[in-house]
Every structure is written in C-alpha cells, then in structure tokens.
MARSE-127711 format. One record per residue: residue in one letter; x, y, z of N, C-alpha, C in turn. Coordinates in nm, 2 decimals, padded with zeros to 4 digits. Example, Ala and Ser with C-alpha at 12.3 -4.5 7.8 and 13.67 -1.06 7.14 Angstrom:
BEGIN
+------+--------+---------+--------+---------+----------+--------+--------+---------+--------+
| resn | n_east | n_north |   n_up | ca_east | ca_north |  ca_up | c_east | c_north |   c_up |
+------+--------+---------+--------+---------+----------+--------+--------+---------+--------+
|    a |  01.32 |  -00.57 |  00.78 |   01.23 |   -00.45 |  00.78 |  01.32 |  -00.33 |  00.78 |
|    s |  01.28 |  -00.22 |  00.71 |   01.37 |   -00.11 |  00.71 |  01.29 |   00.00 |  00.79 |
+------+--------+---------+--------+---------+----------+--------+--------+---------+--------+
end
This chain:
BEGIN
+------+--------+---------+--------+---------+----------+--------+--------+---------+--------+
| resn | n_east | n_north |   n_up | ca_east | ca_north |  ca_up | c_east | c_north |   c_up |
+------+--------+---------+--------+---------+----------+--------+--------+---------+--------+
|    q |  01.79 |   00.70 | -00.49 |   01.72 |    00.58 | -00.45 |  01.64 |   00.61 | -00.31 |
|    v |  01.51 |   00.60 | -00.32 |   01.43 |    00.62 | -00.20 |  01.40 |   00.48 | -00.14 |
|    q |  01.41 |   00.48 | -00.01 |   01.38 |    00.35 |  00.07 |  01.24 |   00.37 |  00.14 |
|    f |  01.17 |   00.26 |  00.15 |   01.04 |    00.26 |  00.21 |  01.03 |   00.16 |  00.32 |
|    v |  00.96 |   00.21 |  00.43 |   00.94 |    00.12 |  00.54 |  00.79 |   00.12 |  00.57 |
|    e |  00.73 |   00.00 |  00.56 |   00.59 |   -00.03 |  00.57 |  00.56 |  -00.07 |  00.72 |
|    s |  00.45 |  -00.02 |  00.77 |   00.41 |   -00.06 |  00.90 |  00.26 |  -00.05 |  00.91 |
|    g |  00.20 |  -00.10 |  01.02 |   00.06 |   -00.09 |  01.05 | -00.02 |  -00.22 |  01.03 |
|    g |  00.05 |  -00.32 |  00.98 |  -00.02 |   -00.45 |  00.96 | -00.05 |  -00.52 |  01.09 |
|    g | -00.13 |  -00.63 |  01.08 |  -00.17 |   -00.70 |  01.20 | -00.27 |  -00.80 |  01.17 |
|    l | -00.32 |  -00.86 |  01.27 |  -00.43 |   -00.96 |  01.26 | -00.56 |  -00.90 |  01.30 |
|    v | -00.66 |  -00.91 |  01.21 |  -00.79 |   -00.85 |  01.23 | -00.89 |  -00.95 |  01.19 |
|    q | -01.01 |  -00.93 |  01.24 |  -01.13 |   -01.02 |  01.20 | -01.19 |  -00.96 |  01.07 |
|    p | -01.26 |  -01.05 |  01.00 |  -01.33 |   -01.00 |  00.88 | -01.42 |  -00.89 |  00.92 |
|    g | -01.42 |  -00.79 |  00.83 |  -01.50 |   -00.67 |  00.86 | -01.42 |  -00.56 |  00.94 |
|    g | -01.31 |  -00.59 |  00.99 |  -01.23 |   -00.50 |  01.06 | -01.15 |  -00.40 |  00.97 |
|    s | -01.07 |  -00.31 |  01.04 |  -01.00 |   -00.21 |  00.97 | -00.86 |  -00.20 |  01.01 |
|    l | -00.77 |  -00.16 |  00.92 |  -00.63 |   -00.13 |  00.95 | -00.59 |  -00.01 |  00.87 |
|    r | -00.49 |   00.06 |  00.92 |  -00.43 |    00.17 |  00.84 | -00.28 |   00.14 |  00.83 |
|    l | -00.24 |   00.12 |  00.71 |  -00.10 |    00.10 |  00.68 | -00.03 |   00.23 |  00.65 |
|    s |  00.10 |   00.23 |  00.69 |   00.18 |    00.35 |  00.66 |  00.31 |   00.31 |  00.58 |
|    c |  00.35 |   00.40 |  00.49 |   00.47 |    00.38 |  00.41 |  00.55 |   00.50 |  00.43 |
|    a |  00.66 |   00.49 |  00.51 |   00.75 |    00.60 |  00.53 |  00.86 |   00.60 |  00.44 |
|    a |  00.88 |   00.70 |  00.36 |   00.99 |    00.71 |  00.26 |  01.11 |   00.78 |  00.32 |
|    s |  01.23 |   00.74 |  00.28 |   01.35 |    00.80 |  00.33 |  01.38 |   00.94 |  00.26 |
|    g |  01.31 |   00.97 |  00.16 |   01.33 |    01.10 |  00.09 |  01.19 |   01.15 |  00.05 |
|    s |  01.20 |   01.26 | -00.03 |   01.08 |    01.33 | -00.07 |  01.00 |   01.24 | -00.17 |
|    i |  00.87 |   01.24 | -00.15 |   00.78 |    01.17 | -00.24 |  00.71 |   01.27 | -00.33 |
|    s |  00.73 |   01.40 | -00.30 |   00.65 |    01.50 | -00.37 |  00.68 |   01.51 | -00.52 |
|    t |  00.80 |   01.46 | -00.56 |   00.84 |    01.46 | -00.70 |  00.82 |   01.33 | -00.77 |
|    i |  00.77 |   01.23 | -00.69 |   00.74 |    01.10 | -00.75 |  00.60 |   01.11 | -00.82 |
|    y |  00.59 |   01.07 | -00.94 |   00.47 |    01.09 | -01.01 |  00.35 |   01.01 | -00.95 |
|    a |  00.38 |   00.89 | -00.91 |   00.27 |    00.81 | -00.85 |  00.34 |   00.71 | -00.75 |
|    m |  00.27 |   00.69 | -00.64 |   00.31 |    00.59 | -00.54 |  00.20 |   00.48 | -00.54 |
|    g |  00.24 |   00.36 | -00.50 |   00.14 |    00.26 | -00.50 |  00.16 |   00.16 | -00.38 |
|    w |  00.05 |   00.10 | -00.34 |   00.05 |   -00.01 | -00.25 |  00.04 |  -00.14 | -00.33 |
|    y |  00.12 |  -00.24 | -00.29 |   00.11 |   -00.37 | -00.36 |  00.09 |  -00.47 | -00.25 |
|    r |  00.05 |  -00.59 | -00.29 |   00.03 |   -00.70 | -00.19 |  00.07 |  -00.83 | -00.26 |
|    q |  00.12 |  -00.92 | -00.17 |   00.16 |   -01.05 | -00.22 |  00.12 |  -01.16 | -00.12 |
|    a |  00.04 |  -01.25 | -00.16 |   00.00 |   -01.36 | -00.08 |  00.09 |  -01.48 | -00.11 |
|    p |  00.11 |  -01.58 | -00.02 |   00.20 |   -01.69 | -00.04 |  00.17 |  -01.76 | -00.17 |
|    g |  00.27 |  -01.78 | -00.25 |   00.26 |   -01.85 | -00.37 |  00.20 |  -01.77 | -00.49 |
|    k |  00.17 |  -01.64 | -00.46 |   00.11 |   -01.56 | -00.56 |  00.21 |  -01.45 | -00.60 |
|    q |  00.18 |  -01.39 | -00.72 |   00.26 |   -01.28 | -00.76 |  00.22 |  -01.15 | -00.68 |
|    r |  00.31 |  -01.05 | -00.69 |   00.28 |   -00.93 | -00.63 |  00.18 |  -00.84 | -00.72 |
|    d |  00.07 |  -00.80 | -00.66 |  -00.03 |   -00.73 | -00.73 | -00.04 |  -00.58 | -00.68 |
|    l | -00.07 |  -00.50 | -00.78 |  -00.10 |   -00.36 | -00.74 | -00.24 |  -00.34 | -00.68 |
|    v | -00.24 |  -00.28 | -00.57 |  -00.37 |   -00.26 | -00.50 | -00.43 |  -00.12 | -00.52 |
|    a | -00.35 |  -00.02 | -00.51 |  -00.39 |    00.12 | -00.51 | -00.28 |   00.21 | -00.55 |
|    t | -00.31 |   00.32 | -00.62 |  -00.21 |    00.42 | -00.66 | -00.26 |   00.56 | -00.63 |
|    i | -00.16 |   00.65 | -00.61 |  -00.20 |    00.79 | -00.59 | -00.09 |   00.87 | -00.66 |
|    t | -00.13 |   00.97 | -00.74 |  -00.04 |    01.05 | -00.81 |  00.00 |   01.17 | -00.72 |
|    s |  00.10 |   01.25 | -00.77 |   00.14 |    01.37 | -00.70 |  00.03 |   01.47 | -00.70 |
|    h | -00.07 |   01.46 | -00.78 |  -00.19 |    01.55 | -00.78 | -00.30 |   01.49 | -00.71 |
|    n | -00.28 |   01.38 | -00.63 |  -00.38 |    01.32 | -00.54 | -00.49 |   01.25 | -00.62 |
|    v | -00.46 |   01.20 | -00.74 |  -00.56 |    01.12 | -00.81 | -00.53 |   00.98 | -00.77 |
|    a | -00.63 |   00.91 | -00.72 |  -00.62 |    00.78 | -00.67 | -00.69 |   00.68 | -00.76 |
|    e | -00.64 |   00.56 | -00.77 |  -00.70 |    00.45 | -00.85 | -00.69 |   00.32 | -00.76 |
|    y | -00.78 |   00.23 | -00.78 |  -00.78 |    00.11 | -00.70 | -00.81 |  -00.01 | -00.79 |
|    a | -00.75 |  -00.12 | -00.74 |  -00.79 |   -00.25 | -00.80 | -00.94 |  -00.28 | -00.77 |
|    d | -01.01 |  -00.35 | -00.86 |  -01.15 |   -00.37 | -00.84 | -01.18 |  -00.44 | -00.71 |
|    s | -01.09 |  -00.53 | -00.67 |  -01.11 |   -00.61 | -00.55 | -01.11 |  -00.53 | -00.42 |
|    v | -01.06 |  -00.40 | -00.43 |  -01.06 |   -00.32 | -00.30 | -01.14 |  -00.19 | -00.32 |
|    k | -01.19 |  -00.17 | -00.43 |  -01.27 |   -00.04 | -00.45 | -01.38 |  -00.03 | -00.34 |
|    l | -01.40 |   00.08 | -00.29 |  -01.50 |    00.12 | -00.20 | -01.47 |   00.07 | -00.06 |
|    r | -01.36 |   00.00 | -00.04 |  -01.32 |   -00.05 |  00.09 | -01.19 |   00.01 |  00.13 |
|    f | -01.10 |   00.04 |  00.04 |  -00.96 |    00.09 |  00.07 | -00.95 |   00.23 |  00.02 |
|    t | -00.87 |   00.31 |  00.09 |  -00.85 |    00.45 |  00.05 | -00.70 |   00.47 |  00.07 |
|    i | -00.64 |   00.52 | -00.04 |  -00.50 |    00.56 | -00.04 | -00.49 |   00.71 | -00.03 |
|    f | -00.40 |   00.76 |  00.06 |  -00.38 |    00.90 |  00.07 | -00.23 |   00.93 |  00.11 |
|    r | -00.19 |   01.05 |  00.09 |  -00.05 |    01.08 |  00.11 | -00.04 |   01.21 |  00.19 |
|    d |  00.07 |   01.22 |  00.26 |   00.11 |    01.34 |  00.34 |  00.26 |   01.37 |  00.30 |
|    d |  00.27 |   01.46 |  00.20 |   00.40 |    01.49 |  00.15 |  00.49 |   01.56 |  00.25 |
|    a |  00.44 |   01.63 |  00.34 |   00.52 |    01.69 |  00.45 |  00.59 |   01.59 |  00.53 |
|    k |  00.52 |   01.47 |  00.55 |   00.58 |    01.36 |  00.63 |  00.64 |   01.25 |  00.54 |
|    n |  00.64 |   01.27 |  00.41 |   00.69 |    01.18 |  00.31 |  00.63 |   01.04 |  00.34 |
|    t |  00.51 |   01.03 |  00.36 |   00.44 |    00.91 |  00.40 |  00.31 |   00.89 |  00.31 |
|    v |  00.29 |   00.77 |  00.27 |   00.17 |    00.73 |  00.20 |  00.10 |   00.63 |  00.29 |
|    y | -00.03 |   00.64 |  00.30 |  -00.12 |    00.56 |  00.38 | -00.21 |   00.47 |  00.30 |
|    l | -00.26 |   00.36 |  00.36 |  -00.36 |    00.28 |  00.30 | -00.46 |   00.25 |  00.41 |
|    q | -00.58 |   00.32 |  00.41 |  -00.68 |    00.29 |  00.50 | -00.76 |   00.17 |  00.45 |
|    m | -00.77 |   00.06 |  00.52 |  -00.84 |   -00.06 |  00.48 | -00.96 |  -00.08 |  00.57 |
|    n | -01.08 |  -00.08 |  00.51 |  -01.20 |   -00.11 |  00.59 | -01.27 |  -00.23 |  00.53 |
|    s | -01.36 |  -00.29 |  00.61 |  -01.44 |   -00.40 |  00.56 | -01.35 |  -00.51 |  00.51 |
|    l | -01.24 |  -00.54 |  00.59 |  -01.14 |   -00.64 |  00.54 | -01.20 |  -00.78 |  00.53 |
|    k | -01.15 |  -00.85 |  00.43 |  -01.19 |   -00.98 |  00.40 | -01.07 |  -01.08 |  00.41 |
|    p | -01.10 |  -01.21 |  00.43 |  -00.99 |   -01.30 |  00.43 | -00.90 |  -01.30 |  00.31 |
|    e | -00.95 |  -01.27 |  00.20 |  -00.87 |   -01.27 |  00.07 | -00.78 |  -01.15 |  00.07 |
|    d | -00.80 |  -01.05 |  00.16 |  -00.70 |   -00.94 |  00.17 | -00.57 |  -00.98 |  00.24 |
|    t | -00.57 |  -01.10 |  00.30 |  -00.45 |   -01.15 |  00.37 | -00.33 |  -01.15 |  00.27 |
|    a | -00.22 |  -01.08 |  00.31 |  -00.11 |   -01.08 |  00.22 |  00.00 |  -00.99 |  00.30 |
|    v |  00.12 |  -00.99 |  00.24 |   00.22 |   -00.89 |  00.28 |  00.20 |  -00.77 |  00.19 |
|    y |  00.19 |  -00.66 |  00.25 |   00.17 |   -00.53 |  00.18 |  00.29 |  -00.45 |  00.17 |
|    y |  00.32 |  -00.40 |  00.05 |   00.44 |   -00.32 |  00.02 |  00.40 |  -00.19 | -00.04 |
|    c |  00.49 |  -00.10 | -00.03 |   00.47 |    00.03 | -00.11 |  00.59 |   00.05 | -00.20 |
|    n |  00.57 |   00.12 | -00.30 |   00.68 |    00.15 | -00.40 |  00.62 |   00.25 | -00.50 |
|    v |  00.71 |   00.29 | -00.59 |   00.66 |    00.38 | -00.69 |  00.57 |   00.30 | -00.78 |
|    a |  00.49 |   00.37 | -00.86 |   00.39 |    00.31 | -00.95 |  00.41 |   00.38 | -01.08 |
|    y |  00.37 |   00.31 | -01.19 |   00.37 |    00.36 | -01.32 |  00.50 |   00.42 | -01.36 |
|    s |  00.61 |   00.34 | -01.33 |   00.74 |    00.39 | -01.35 |  00.82 |   00.29 | -01.44 |
|    g |  00.75 |   00.22 | -01.53 |   00.82 |    00.14 | -01.63 |  00.89 |   00.02 | -01.57 |
|    n |  00.84 |  -00.03 | -01.46 |   00.91 |   -00.14 | -01.38 |  01.04 |  -00.11 | -01.32 |
|    y |  01.07 |   00.02 | -01.31 |   01.19 |    00.06 | -01.24 |  01.16 |   00.11 | -01.10 |
|    y |  01.15 |   00.01 | -01.02 |   01.11 |    00.04 | -00.88 |  01.23 |   00.07 | -00.80 |
|    h |  01.20 |   00.13 | -00.68 |   01.30 |    00.14 | -00.58 |  01.31 |   00.01 | -00.51 |
|    a |  01.41 |   00.00 | -00.42 |   01.42 |   -00.13 | -00.34 |  01.29 |  -00.16 | -00.27 |
|    w |  01.25 |  -00.28 | -00.27 |   01.14 |   -00.32 | -00.19 |  01.17 |  -00.33 | -00.04 |
|    g |  01.08 |  -00.28 |  00.04 |   01.10 |   -00.30 |  00.18 |  01.06 |  -00.44 |  00.23 |
|    q |  01.05 |  -00.46 |  00.36 |   01.01 |   -00.59 |  00.41 |  00.86 |  -00.61 |  00.41 |
|    g |  00.79 |  -00.50 |  00.39 |   00.65 |   -00.51 |  00.38 |  00.59 |  -00.53 |  00.52 |
|    t |  00.46 |  -00.53 |  00.53 |   00.39 |   -00.55 |  00.66 |  00.28 |  -00.65 |  00.64 |
|    q |  00.27 |  -00.74 |  00.73 |   00.18 |   -00.86 |  00.72 |  00.04 |  -00.81 |  00.76 |
|    v | -00.06 |  -00.84 |  00.67 |  -00.20 |   -00.82 |  00.71 | -00.26 |  -00.96 |  00.70 |
|    t | -00.32 |  -01.00 |  00.81 |  -00.39 |   -01.13 |  00.82 | -00.54 |  -01.10 |  00.86 |
|    v | -00.63 |  -01.15 |  00.78 |  -00.77 |   -01.13 |  00.81 | -00.83 |  -01.27 |  00.84 |
|    s | -00.87 |  -01.29 |  00.96 |  -00.91 |   -01.43 |  00.99 | -01.00 |  -01.42 |  01.12 |
|    s | -01.10 |  -01.51 |  01.12 |  -01.18 |   -01.52 |  01.24 | -01.14 |  -01.64 |  01.33 |
+------+--------+---------+--------+---------+----------+--------+--------+---------+--------+
end
C-alpha cells in the first residue's frame, strides 16, 4: 500500500499558474499509471490527468493545453503543472493510481487550489 502526500496548492488569480506535487511513500516505477483527481464542493471526484510508466499522458478535455502531468521516478513524485488557471479549476486536488479497476490506494488529504480574483 503506497501512501500519497499532495502539496503545492494555493490561492491564485485567473490566468495564474501552480505546480502540484504528489510524493509517494514507495516506488511508483511499477505502477502502470498515476493520476491527478480533483473534487469541488458538492461534486464527485473527477480524473484530471494520467501518466503511465512509459510517460504517456492523457488529460480531461477541460484541462487540455493548460495542464501538464509529469513524473520523476527517482523521487517517487508526480507533478501537475497548471497554467492559465480558471475559476472552475477550484477544487481539492488528489493523486492516486489510475486505470486500476477502482482499487485505489488510500486517498491523501489533497491540496486546495483556489482560483479567484
């Protein structure tokens, strides 16, 4: 069981940028795919971006061309670079495994991203 700790969130203005970090307690090199998820108040948790062990990335339509997911296996860390942020990006962001048949590791506390002027 791998544990994840998310960090890097904060309050930014529309059009601003943030880089989120997901530090794993164990190796991520053998995990087929990692993902970033987000959940706004009263909403379900949605998948935002994924990256496989072969560095193939996919994105939700809502964040394409604005967000970039990448990984550093030596640091057991997955990142989410968020540019051109919009108010609708406001949510708590989490990381976890992806494409794993709903068998996730424990969810961390997430990191709050607030986009507001």
